[in-house]
C-alpha positions, 0 to 999 in steps of 0.5 A: 390527057385531062391527067396532065392537065391535071398534072399541070394544074396542080404545078402552077398552084404549087408554084403560085403558093411557092411565090406567095410564101417567098413573097412574104418571106422577103417583106419580113427580112426586108422589113425587118433590115428596114426597122434594125437601120432604123433602130440605128447601131445598140449600145456594146457598153454592158453593165457588168455588177449585180444588186443585191436587194433587202426585203424594204428594197435597200441595197445590200451587196453589189457583186460581181465587181472584179470582172474586165478591168480594162479592154484591149486592143485586138493587136493585143490579143494573140493571133492564136487566141483569136483563130482558136476562138474562131475555129471553135465558135465560128470559124465562117465569121469573117464570111456572114452578114449575121447568120450561119445560113449551112449551120441553122438548117442543120440545128432545124432539122436536128430540132426537128427531129428532138421536137426541141430547142437543143441544137444550136448554131449561133454564130458569134455575133449572135452570142455576143448580142445575146451576152450585151440584150438577152437572157440564155433562155431557148424560147422562141422569143429569145430568138426573134429578138436576138435575131434583131440585135444581131442584124444591127450589131451585123449593120453598124459595126465592122467584124473587128469590131464585134470579135474585139467585143465579143473577146472583151465580154465573154466570160470564162468562168471563176469570177473572169470576164474577158480575154485579159481576164482569164489570160491572168487569172488562170496563166498570170499573164498578158493576153497576148503572150499567150500560147498556141497550147494557151489559147486552144484552153482558153477558147474551150471554156465559154461553152460551159465555164463550169463543166471546161475550166482546168481548175475543176475539171483539168481532164474536161478542159484538156478533151476539148483543148485538144479538140480544139486543136484538131480543128486548127490543125484541119483547117489550116490555121496552125501546122501539123508541127505546130499541133503536136508540140501545142498538145504535148505542152504541159501547162501550168496554171495560176489561180487568181482567185479576185475575191474581195476577204472582207465580210460583208452584210450576209455574205452566206445569205448573198451565196444562197440568194445568187444560186437560187436566182441562177436556177431562176434564170436557168444560167450559171451563178457566175453569170447572175453575179456578172449579169448586172441585175437586180436581185429583190430578196426575202433578206430583213437587215435587222435579223440577218445582222443580229444572226451575225453577231449572236454567231459571233458572241457565243462561239468561242474563236478559239474553238473551230467548231462552226455552225449555222443558222437559217430564219425563216418568215413560215407565212411566206417562206420567205428566208430572213436571215442566213449563216452558214459558217463561221467566215465566209473568207475562211470557208464560204460552204453554206452549211444552212444550205448545202449541209445535211446532218442528224436533227437528233429530237428536233425531228421528233414533232414530225412523228408525234403529228403522226401520232395526233392523226392516230389518237394521240393527245396530250395526256397519252401515258406510256411507260418512261423506263429502259426499253428493248424493242426486238425488230422484225428481221430479229434484230433488237434496238436498245434506244436510252435517254440522256445521262440515262435518266428515266421516269420509270413510271407513264409519263404524258404524250407532254411531258414526252416532248418537255422532257426528249423521252426516247423510249417515248419516241420510238415506243410511239415510231413503233405503234404508227409504223416507221413507214407513216412518219416517211409519209409524215415526212414528205407533208411537212415538206422533206426531200431527202431520203428517209429509210423507215426505222425505227431511230427514225423517231429520234432523228437518225436520218440525214437533213437540211437545216432548210428542210428542219425550219420549212417543216416548222413554220407549217407549225407555225402558220396552222399546217399550209404549206410553204416554199421557203426563198429567198429572191422575190423578184429579179431584174436585167440590166435593162429594167425588165421585170424577168421574175417574180415569185409567184405568190404561195398557194395557201395550200392547207396541207395539215389539219389545223387543228392537230397542228395548233395542238402540237404547236401548244405542246412544244412549247413545254420545252420551256416548261417548268412545271411540266418537269416532273422528275427531270429539268425540261429541255429549255430549262438554262435558255427559260429566264433568256426568254421574253414571250411565250415561244414553240421549240425543240433541241435535238443532240447527237453526239456531234451535233446539236440543234435548236429551232424554234417559232413564234407566230411570226418568225421561224428560227432553226440553229445547227452548231457541230464540226464540219469531220463530224467528230464528236463534242466533248465540251460541255459549253459548245453543247449549250451553243445551238439554245442560247444564239436560239435564245438571244437571237428570239429575244433580239428579234422581237424586241419592242414587238408585241406578243402574239399567240398562234389563233385556234381554231374550233373545235378546240379545248384547253381545260387544266391538266395534271402533268404527271397524270394527263388528268383534269386537275384539282386543287390539290395538285401541285401543279397545273398547266392548261393543254388544248385537245380537240373536243370530244378527247379532252380527260373526263377524269379528274387527277386524284393522286393528290387528294386527301387519303379521304377522297383518294378511296371515293376516285379509286373506281375512275382510274379504270375507267381512264384508259384509252385504246391506245394505252391499253396497247401499251400496256401488253407491251409494259 
């Protein structure tokens, strides 16, 4: 008896709680509908043009101009196109009030199983609301807003108006918004003239404009088209005969790419910024172009125009050699200028951000940072002469210097950088271990796969321009982490800020003292006093420079690089052929240095000369470049070099003393050699 009473009490409690929950839900639904009614009809016009702004807030480009030009009525859209769209997107469109409850319940069950929001059950009206008013992020907040807009659309607009609006604004890829634009884009005809097969093909694209475009992947596009035709047959929208005919119809495509062939300011920068914005917003790049966004970038207009002009003025119009450049603010990581090729119209491939090439000797600074961490200093002496290295696997490696020039005597680290001595670099890599160099490159932000091989010291692995400039930026900013970026803020078409670049953490990644020392060593390529026995690598552009810069050039058979910096600007230039053919014209090998030198001089014009701050614990002393010892008044050349306090040379140079004094100073020679130099004596 007690059991029955207890069971009855539980049932009453259950029904009571259920009644309360149902009441709350009904109250909420009533509230939503009343609020939706009071808010009135939402506007269904759509500004699809996206504007890009410079760092100073001036608009410099509008993208997405070529979208739906004519809004066509349902009467001017082929019935087959309408039916195909409804079949695949919302077969119950005319029977619901904005939400397909059965599909929603099925999606909820699936999302609970996977603990995600992957499964969707969006009706055509919900998609239309999202396209008009919201982003495509999969969050509960967005879904609640979407529900409000969906109710308002269904409440104030007819089904025909909603269907017409959807078909005129949905994105079909390749810059085509709306079915009329898509019909002309793919088939060079009006939407009223579409066949069943063409209609099914177009209906399949909006789910994934990149993946299901027949111009990008004909196989995937055709599979989806066949799937849609089968759905239409199963739903008795078309006959079996119509299905077979459409299934076997061979479609002819017309790629009417609507592009403005006029070169604009920073077209490659625009490309990079749109791509970055798309990644941030988790959208297709074309959706960003046509989304009515305001994208605030890091571009500095003068830097961008100067960089473009230097490429145009320096490179011969008779040659088909290519080039790229990327300029960064080392303190913020903001990219202020990009050139990705000689003509965006002829080749939109962005070589500054998308290409990977061998950097040659421009990779050496990362090697020498690792060496400084392991006991090297500016005066560390190693022999420069033809050398064969026997590797652990039994193979031999015989690097050579450019044009076969060797000092055939010991040279310092300062000279090795200024002269770009390859033997010194490989010896150093073998000493610290190639794996160490790979790990050091990761510290500098490299994400490309790098092989731990002796030749990595000479830049034998492929990397991107962006990676190289970011790495040099860490030398220019004192060793702090830097995140290269082109976008600082994004505002949507309704004035809402949907993204703001977070302030950099200013995380100290590298040792500031060693970073400073290395940056000073990198000024040596422009210092004639370091030549010793041959010209420093920057000798051809020294006279073009207006102040002290740090940098490094590099070359392979098919690549020519120049990267360098001041405290406020880092610029990288690459020149080469897309097909990796050998650069045989001497003039073309000089392009990278000339473009870099002229750009740096231009961008710094009328600006005060600044120096990198000297960290505490650093001492600067005059050194004789040829011996690496403290300079005396008798030395023919003297250069101030920087050392961590306690590691500076203690012995004075006696190579240039009068004969009577050399005898007295000679014993000091034996006290001078460091552990590293004594170790390498074993290999000489």
